[in-house]
C-alpha positions as CSV (number, residue, x, y, z in Angstrom):
1,X,-58.3,49.0,-64.4
2,X,-55.3,46.8,-65.1
3,X,-53.3,48.4,-62.3
4,X,-56.1,47.8,-59.8
5,X,-56.3,44.1,-60.7
6,X,-52.6,43.7,-60.3
7,X,-52.7,45.4,-56.9
8,X,-55.5,43.2,-55.7
9,X,-53.6,40.1,-56.9
10,X,-50.5,41.1,-55.0
11,X,-52.6,41.7,-51.8
12,X,-54.2,38.2,-52.2
13,X,-50.8,36.6,-52.6
14,X,-49.5,38.4,-49.6
15,X,-52.4,37.2,-47.6
16,X,-51.8,33.6,-48.7
17,X,-48.1,33.9,-47.8
18,X,-49.0,35.2,-44.3
19,X,-51.5,32.4,-43.8
20,X,-48.7,29.9,-44.8
21,X,-46.3,31.4,-42.3
22,X,-48.9,31.3,-39.5
23,X,-49.5,27.6,-40.4
24,X,-45.8,26.8,-40.1
25,X,-45.6,28.6,-36.8
26,X,-48.6,26.7,-35.5
27,X,-47.2,23.4,-36.7
28,X,-43.9,24.2,-35.1
29,X,-45.6,25.1,-31.8
30,X,-47.4,21.8,-31.8
31,X,-44.4,19.6,-32.6
32,X,-41.9,21.2,-30.1
33,X,-43.3,19.6,-27.0
34,X,-43.6,16.3,-28.8
35,X,-39.9,16.5,-29.7
36,X,-38.9,17.4,-26.2
37,X,-40.9,14.4,-24.8
38,X,-39.1,12.2,-27.3
39,X,-35.7,13.6,-26.2
40,X,-36.5,12.8,-22.6
41,X,-37.7,9.3,-23.5
42,X,-34.5,8.7,-25.4
43,X,-32.3,9.9,-22.5
44,X,-34.1,7.7,-20.0
45,X,-33.8,4.7,-22.3
46,X,-30.1,5.4,-22.7
47,X,-29.5,5.8,-19.0
48,X,-31.6,2.9,-18.0
49,X,-29.3,0.1,-19.4
50,X,-26.2,2.0,-18.2
51,X,-27.5,2.1,-14.6
52,X,-28.6,-1.5,-14.9
53,X,-25.1,-2.5,-16.1
54,X,-23.5,-0.6,-13.2
55,X,-25.6,-2.6,-10.8
56,X,-24.7,-5.8,-12.4
57,X,-21.0,-4.9,-12.3
58,X,-21.3,-4.0,-8.7
59,X,-22.9,-7.3,-7.8
60,X,-20.3,-9.1,-9.8
61,X,-17.5,-7.3,-7.9
62,X,-19.1,-8.2,-4.6
63,X,-19.4,-11.8,-5.6
64,X,-15.8,-11.9,-6.8
65,X,-14.6,-10.3,-3.5
66,X,-16.6,-12.9,-1.5
67,X,-15.1,-15.7,-3.6
68,X,-11.6,-14.3,-3.0
69,X,-12.2,-14.0,0.7
70,X,-13.4,-17.6,0.9
71,X,-10.5,-18.9,-1.2
72,X,-7.9,-17.0,0.9
73,X,-9.4,-18.1,4.1
74,X,-9.1,-21.7,3.0
75,X,-5.7,-21.4,1.3
76,X,-3.9,-18.1,1.8
77,X,-0.9,-17.2,-0.3
78,X,2.4,-17.2,1.5
79,X,4.2,-14.1,2.5
80,X,7.0,-13.0,0.3
81,X,10.4,-11.5,1.0
82,X,11.0,-9.4,-2.1
83,X,14.2,-7.7,-1.0
84,X,16.8,-8.1,1.8
85,X,20.2,-6.8,2.8
86,X,22.7,-7.3,5.7
87,X,26.1,-6.4,7.0
88,X,28.3,-7.8,9.7
89,X,29.5,-5.9,12.7
90,X,33.0,-6.2,14.1
91,X,31.6,-8.6,16.8
92,X,30.2,-10.9,14.1
93,X,26.6,-10.0,14.6
94,X,24.5,-9.4,11.5
95,X,22.3,-6.3,11.1
96,X,19.7,-7.0,8.4
97,X,16.5,-5.7,6.9
98,X,13.8,-7.4,4.8
99,X,11.0,-6.2,2.7
100,X,7.9,-8.4,3.2
101,X,4.7,-8.4,1.2
102,X,1.4,-10.0,1.9
103,X,-0.2,-10.7,-1.5
104,X,-3.6,-11.6,0.0
105,X,-6.4,-9.1,-0.2
106,X,-8.5,-10.2,2.8
107,X,-6.4,-12.1,5.4
108,X,-3.6,-11.0,7.8
109,X,-0.6,-13.2,8.6
110,X,-0.5,-13.4,12.4
111,X,2.9,-13.8,14.1
112,X,4.9,-14.9,11.0
113,X,8.4,-16.1,11.6
114,X,11.6,-15.0,9.8
115,X,14.4,-17.6,9.6
116,X,17.9,-16.3,9.3
117,X,20.7,-18.7,8.3
118,X,24.4,-17.6,8.1
119,X,27.0,-19.8,6.4
120,X,30.7,-19.6,6.0
121,X,32.7,-19.8,2.7
122,X,32.3,-23.6,2.7
123,X,28.6,-23.5,3.0
124,X,28.6,-24.6,6.6
125,X,25.9,-23.2,8.9
126,X,27.3,-20.8,11.4
127,X,23.9,-19.8,12.9
128,X,20.2,-20.6,12.2
129,X,17.8,-18.3,14.1
130,X,14.1,-17.7,14.0
131,X,12.5,-14.3,14.8
132,X,8.8,-13.8,15.4
133,X,7.5,-10.7,13.8
134,X,4.3,-8.7,14.1
135,X,1.3,-9.5,11.9
136,X,1.3,-8.5,8.3
137,X,-1.9,-7.0,7.1
138,X,-3.4,-7.9,3.7
139,X,-2.3,-6.2,0.5
140,X,0.5,-4.5,2.5
141,X,4.3,-4.1,2.4
142,X,6.3,-4.2,5.7
143,X,10.0,-3.5,6.4
144,X,11.7,-5.3,9.3
145,X,15.2,-4.8,10.6
146,X,16.7,-7.0,13.2
147,X,20.0,-8.4,14.6
148,X,21.0,-12.1,14.3
149,X,24.2,-14.2,14.4
150,X,26.9,-15.4,16.7
151,X,29.7,-13.4,18.2
152,X,32.2,-16.2,18.3
153,X,32.8,-19.8,17.2
154,X,31.7,-22.8,19.3
155,X,35.3,-23.7,20.4
156,X,35.9,-23.3,24.1
157,X,39.6,-22.5,23.4
158,X,39.0,-19.7,20.9
159,X,37.2,-16.4,20.9
160,X,37.7,-15.8,17.2
161,X,34.9,-13.8,15.7
162,X,33.1,-15.8,13.0
163,X,31.6,-13.8,10.2
164,X,29.3,-15.3,7.7
165,X,30.0,-15.3,4.0
166,X,26.3,-15.6,3.1
167,X,23.0,-14.9,4.9
168,X,19.7,-16.4,3.7
169,X,16.2,-15.3,4.8
170,X,12.8,-17.0,4.7
171,X,9.4,-16.1,6.2
172,X,6.6,-18.5,7.1
173,X,3.3,-18.2,8.8
174,X,2.3,-20.9,11.4
175,X,-0.6,-23.1,10.4
176,X,-3.9,-21.6,11.5
177,X,-2.3,-18.1,12.0
178,X,-4.3,-16.3,9.4
179,X,-7.4,-14.1,10.2
180,X,-9.8,-12.1,8.0
181,X,-9.6,-8.3,8.2
182,X,-10.4,-5.3,6.0
183,X,-7.5,-3.2,7.5
184,X,-4.4,-2.5,5.4
185,X,-1.2,-0.6,6.1
186,X,-1.5,1.9,3.2
187,X,-1.8,5.6,4.0
188,X,-2.0,5.0,7.8
189,X,1.5,6.3,8.7
190,X,3.1,9.6,7.9
191,X,6.8,9.9,8.5
192,X,8.6,13.3,8.6
193,X,12.3,12.6,8.3
194,X,14.6,15.1,9.9
195,X,17.8,13.7,8.6
196,X,20.9,11.8,9.8
197,X,23.8,13.2,11.8
198,X,27.1,11.8,13.0
199,X,27.4,11.4,16.8
200,X,30.6,11.7,18.8
201,X,30.6,7.9,19.3
202,X,30.9,7.3,15.6
203,X,27.3,6.2,15.1
204,X,24.6,7.7,12.8
205,X,21.6,9.2,14.5
206,X,18.4,9.3,12.4
207,X,15.6,11.5,13.8
208,X,12.1,12.5,12.8
209,X,8.4,12.1,13.7
210,X,5.9,9.5,12.9
211,X,2.1,9.9,12.9
212,X,-0.5,7.2,12.7
213,X,-4.0,8.2,11.4
214,X,-5.6,5.2,13.1
215,X,-4.8,2.3,15.4
216,X,-4.1,-0.9,13.5
217,X,-4.5,-4.3,15.3
218,X,-5.3,-2.3,18.4
219,X,-1.6,-1.2,18.6
220,X,-0.6,1.7,21.0
221,X,3.0,1.5,19.7
222,X,4.6,1.6,16.4
223,X,8.0,0.4,15.1
224,X,10.1,2.7,13.0
225,X,12.6,1.1,10.6
226,X,15.4,3.0,8.9
227,X,16.4,1.0,5.8
228,X,19.8,1.7,4.2
229,X,19.9,1.5,0.4
230,X,22.7,1.2,-2.1
231,X,23.0,3.3,-5.3
232,X,20.5,0.9,-7.1
233,X,17.9,1.2,-4.4
234,X,18.6,-2.3,-3.0
235,X,18.5,-2.9,0.8
236,X,21.9,-3.0,2.6
237,X,20.6,-3.3,6.2
238,X,18.6,-1.5,8.7
239,X,17.9,-0.4,12.3
240,X,14.6,0.1,14.2
241,X,13.0,1.5,17.3
242,X,9.7,1.1,19.1
243,X,7.8,4.4,19.9
244,X,4.5,5.1,21.6
245,X,1.9,6.5,19.2
246,X,-1.7,7.8,19.5
247,X,-3.8,8.3,16.4
248,X,-3.4,11.8,15.0
249,X,-0.5,12.8,17.2
250,X,3.1,13.0,16.0
251,X,5.7,11.0,17.9
252,X,9.4,11.7,17.9
253,X,11.9,9.0,17.1
254,X,15.7,8.8,17.2
255,X,17.5,5.7,15.9
256,X,21.2,5.1,16.5
257,X,22.9,3.1,13.8
258,X,26.2,1.7,15.2
259,X,28.6,0.3,12.6
260,X,26.4,1.3,9.7
261,X,28.1,0.7,6.3
262,X,28.4,3.3,3.6
263,X,25.0,3.8,1.9
264,X,23.7,5.9,-1.0
265,X,20.4,6.7,0.6
266,X,17.9,5.5,3.2
267,X,14.2,5.3,3.7
268,X,12.1,5.4,6.9
269,X,9.0,3.2,7.3
270,X,6.5,2.6,10.2
271,X,4.2,-0.3,11.1
272,X,2.1,-1.2,14.1
273,X,3.6,-2.9,17.2
274,X,1.2,-4.5,19.7
275,X,1.9,-5.1,23.3
276,X,2.2,-8.8,22.6
277,X,4.9,-8.1,20.1
278,X,6.7,-5.9,22.6
279,X,6.6,-8.6,25.3
């Protein structure tokens, strides 16, 4: 009798335990969807403010860009010559190169002018020349190499070559010669340098190809500048050539550098050259 009661008691307890487990399972099945819905709500609530903030930031950036464009249109920052170099040929002419930057983000400098002033040891001006250059697109860096100077002094009785002791450079943009544009020079040109060789005439010949991915300022030509550098990477001088270019097609260039000084290295740059510039 005692064993039977104990057995029945154990069966009853087992039944209660099974009912308890079933209740837990049922409760778990009921709360899982609610938990999932809550997770979704929390995710949406988290993403909502982030997306809203992104829209606010985008609008703020657009307003800042518009303010910058308005300010630069009214009062653009001047172009800057950040590096320059030159050397004098035997005939007294000066081969030079300058690195020009346009710090503006939205306006192009149209037909800026480079002034080149050569002076003797006493500070007397030997020559003072101005050279009109192509436009400089916003947020872009250009390299220009040219020739300036005088081959002889002004005396009618002397043919002595006058070589400057110093050469100074400045760049200005004529009033009203700025225009708004979203074009920049960056990543448009690809230059494949094929090296420099000595010619039988004693000049250096720089060869390679240049490719423009698009036409800037409507240009169908490009100028290629070879800029000579010293061991510290500073400009020593340069040479250039105008070549015909079509977007996506490589164009050959060969630039002869007569009387080039010793240099540690060189770099080749390209920029647009319009028909007006060529004229």
